[in-house]
C-alpha positions as CSV (number, residue, x, y, z in Angstrom):
1,M,35.5,-41.2,1.4
2,P,33.0,-40.8,-1.4
3,R,34.3,-40.5,-4.9
4,K,34.0,-37.1,-6.6
5,V,31.1,-37.1,-9.1
6,Q,30.6,-34.3,-11.6
7,S,27.8,-35.7,-13.7
8,L,24.7,-37.8,-13.3
9,S,26.0,-40.4,-15.6
10,N,29.1,-40.8,-13.5
11,L,27.0,-41.1,-10.4
12,L,24.7,-43.7,-11.9
13,K,27.6,-45.9,-13.1
14,N,28.1,-47.6,-9.8
15,T,24.5,-48.7,-9.2
16,V,22.6,-52.0,-9.1
17,K,19.0,-52.1,-10.3
18,Q,16.5,-53.4,-7.7
19,G,13.0,-53.2,-9.1
20,D,12.7,-49.5,-10.1
21,C,15.4,-48.4,-7.7
22,L,19.0,-47.6,-8.6
23,I,21.0,-48.6,-5.5
24,R,24.4,-46.9,-5.3
25,Q,27.2,-49.2,-4.4
26,G,30.1,-48.3,-2.2
27,C,30.4,-45.8,0.7
28,K,27.3,-45.5,2.9
29,D,26.7,-43.5,6.1
30,K,25.5,-45.0,9.4
31,D,21.9,-44.8,8.3
32,G,22.4,-46.6,5.0
33,Y,22.4,-43.6,2.7
34,S,25.0,-43.6,-0.1
35,L,27.5,-40.8,-0.2
36,A,28.9,-38.7,-3.0
37,S,30.8,-35.5,-3.6
38,V,29.7,-32.8,-6.0
39,N,31.9,-29.8,-6.5
40,R,34.0,-31.0,-3.5
41,I,31.0,-31.0,-1.2
42,K,30.2,-34.3,0.5
43,M,26.5,-35.2,0.6
44,P,24.0,-38.1,0.5
45,G,23.9,-39.8,-2.9
46,H,20.2,-39.1,-3.4
47,R,20.8,-35.4,-2.9
48,A,23.7,-35.5,-5.4
49,S,21.5,-37.3,-7.8
50,F,18.7,-34.7,-7.6
51,I,21.1,-31.8,-7.9
52,L,22.8,-33.3,-11.0
53,A,19.5,-34.2,-12.6
54,N,18.0,-30.8,-11.9
55,P,20.8,-28.2,-12.1
56,E,18.3,-25.4,-12.7
57,V,16.5,-26.0,-9.4
58,S,17.8,-24.5,-6.1
59,V,17.9,-27.0,-3.3
60,K,19.0,-24.5,-0.7
61,D,17.2,-24.9,2.6
62,L,15.2,-27.8,1.2
63,C,15.5,-31.6,1.7
64,V,15.7,-34.1,-1.1
65,L,13.2,-36.8,-0.2
66,H,12.4,-40.2,-1.5
67,K,8.9,-40.7,-2.8
68,L,6.8,-42.9,-0.5
69,Q,6.8,-45.9,-2.8
70,C,10.7,-45.9,-2.7
71,T,11.8,-47.4,0.5
72,S,15.5,-47.8,-0.1
73,R,17.8,-45.2,1.5
74,A,20.6,-46.1,-1.0
75,C,18.3,-45.4,-4.0
76,I,19.5,-42.6,-6.2
77,N,17.0,-42.9,-9.0
78,P,16.1,-39.2,-9.9
79,D,12.6,-40.3,-10.7
80,H,12.1,-41.4,-7.0
81,L,13.2,-38.1,-5.6
82,Y,11.5,-34.8,-4.9
83,L,12.2,-31.6,-3.0
84,G,10.4,-30.9,0.3
85,T,10.7,-29.2,3.7
86,K,11.9,-30.7,6.9
87,K,8.2,-30.9,7.9
88,D,7.5,-32.9,4.7
89,N,10.3,-35.2,5.6
90,A,8.9,-35.8,9.1
91,Q,5.5,-36.4,7.7
92,D,6.8,-39.0,5.3
93,Q,8.6,-40.7,8.2
94,I,5.4,-40.7,10.2
95,T,3.5,-42.2,7.2
96,L,6.1,-44.9,6.7
97,G,6.4,-45.7,10.5
98,T,10.1,-44.8,10.6
99,F,9.8,-41.5,12.6
100,V,11.7,-42.0,15.8
101,R,9.8,-40.5,18.8
102,G,9.4,-41.2,22.5
103,E,11.7,-43.7,24.2
104,L,13.0,-44.9,20.8
105,N,14.8,-41.5,20.4
106,G,18.4,-42.1,21.5
107,K,18.4,-38.9,23.5
108,A,15.1,-39.6,25.4
109,L,15.5,-39.4,29.2
110,L,12.1,-40.9,29.9
111,T,10.4,-44.1,29.0
112,N,6.8,-44.5,27.8
113,D,5.9,-45.9,31.2
114,D,7.5,-42.8,32.9
115,V,5.3,-40.5,30.8
116,K,2.2,-42.5,31.6
117,Y,3.0,-42.3,35.3
118,I,3.7,-38.5,35.1
119,R,0.3,-38.0,33.4
120,Q,-1.6,-40.0,36.1
121,S,0.4,-38.8,39.1
122,S,-1.0,-36.4,41.7
123,E,2.6,-35.3,42.6
124,T,3.5,-31.7,42.0
125,T,5.2,-30.9,38.7
126,S,8.3,-29.7,40.7
127,N,8.5,-33.0,42.6
128,L,8.2,-35.0,39.5
129,A,10.9,-33.0,37.8
130,K,13.3,-33.8,40.7
131,Q,12.2,-37.5,40.7
132,F,12.9,-37.9,37.0
133,N,15.9,-35.6,37.0
134,T,14.5,-33.4,34.3
135,S,13.1,-29.8,34.0
136,Y,9.9,-28.4,35.4
137,H,9.0,-27.5,31.8
138,T,9.5,-31.0,30.5
139,I,7.0,-32.4,33.1
140,W,4.6,-29.5,32.4
141,D,4.7,-30.2,28.6
142,I,4.0,-33.9,29.2
143,R,1.1,-33.2,31.6
144,N,-0.4,-30.6,29.2
145,K,0.0,-33.0,26.3
146,R,2.4,-30.7,24.4
147,S,5.0,-33.5,24.1
148,W,4.8,-37.3,23.9
149,K,1.6,-36.8,21.9
150,H,1.9,-40.3,20.4
151,L,0.9,-41.7,23.9
152,L,-2.4,-39.9,24.0
């Protein structure tokens, strides 16, 4: 359980400097992000850091993102953080090569080879949907290049 933090100085006490990054020690989530509690709300450490460093800024419906030059998920240096949308977050992941898509997505039912086969197949969309145990719309989206665009 993350410790309750009420000030930026308290949050920064338990950090180790690595280059320009301030790496928060202690509790981390499954993805390597540090955790903290602010006003009894558990959140990633970098979000807590941004909120405490910028109390006048509303973060509602926005993501706290690491600048591209900061590659440590555990970094809570306020100078390495900025507000952005979910689209901004996805674009940063694409730029850094950390965006999970296609068969690397843990919920993917198809492989890259399956998608290539579907695109080249002369089978009907309905038959392919049955063959791959997926929906007609999934096959249609693949064939019409609305999904799995990274394989174009």
